[in-house]
N, C-alpha and C positions, 0 to 999 in steps of 0.2 A: 360586368365592369364597364366602366365608362371608357369613352374613347382615349381620353388623356392619360388614364391609367394604363391602357394598352399601349400607347406610345412609349411610355417609360419602360415597360416590360420589354417590348421589341427592341428598344435601344440598348438596354442592359444585356439581353441575350446577344445581340450583335457584337457588342463590344467584347463579351465574354468569348465568343467563338473567334473573334479576330486575334485576341490575345492568345488563346490556345493554339490557333494555327501557326502564329509566328513563334510560339515557344517550341512547338514540334519541328518546325523548319530549322529553326537555329540548332536544335539538338542534332537533327540530320546532318546538317552542314558540318558541325563540330566533329561528329563522329567519323565523317568521310574524310575530314582534313586529317585527323589523327591517324586514321587508318592508312591514308595515303603517304603521310610523313613516315609512318613506321616501315611501309614497304620500300619507299624510296627516299631515304634521308637527304640525298644530294638535292632533292627538288623541294626541300622545306620551304625555302624563301617564296618560290613561285606558287606554292599551295597556299601558303599563309596569306599572300596578297590577294589571291583569288578568293579565299574564304572571307577576307574582309569586306571586299567588294560586294559579294553576294549577300553578306550579312547586312551591309548597310542598306542594300536595295530591298531586302525583306523587311527591315525595320521601317523604312520608308512607307512601303505598302501598308504595314500594320498600322502606322500613325494615320495614313489617309483612311483606312478602314474605320479607326476610332472617330475621326473627325467627322465622317459621314454619319456614324451611329449618334453622335452628339447632335449634329444638325437636324437629323430626323427627329430627335426628341424636342427640339426647340420649335420646329415648324408645326 
């Protein structure tokens, strides 16, 4: 394969791993929040707020990873 083709393959694999990692992380966050709410319903608002903050940070990190993969492909 040519070097240009390998860059496309590497960027695609990197983007796929980034998205899979973010999806697994969001699943674990949602599972933990539901379990915590089921155990302590009175703390549901605090758990939900914390879950949303963590999910936003995780999505930001995933977007950063995707941008890095795309920039690697272009350069």
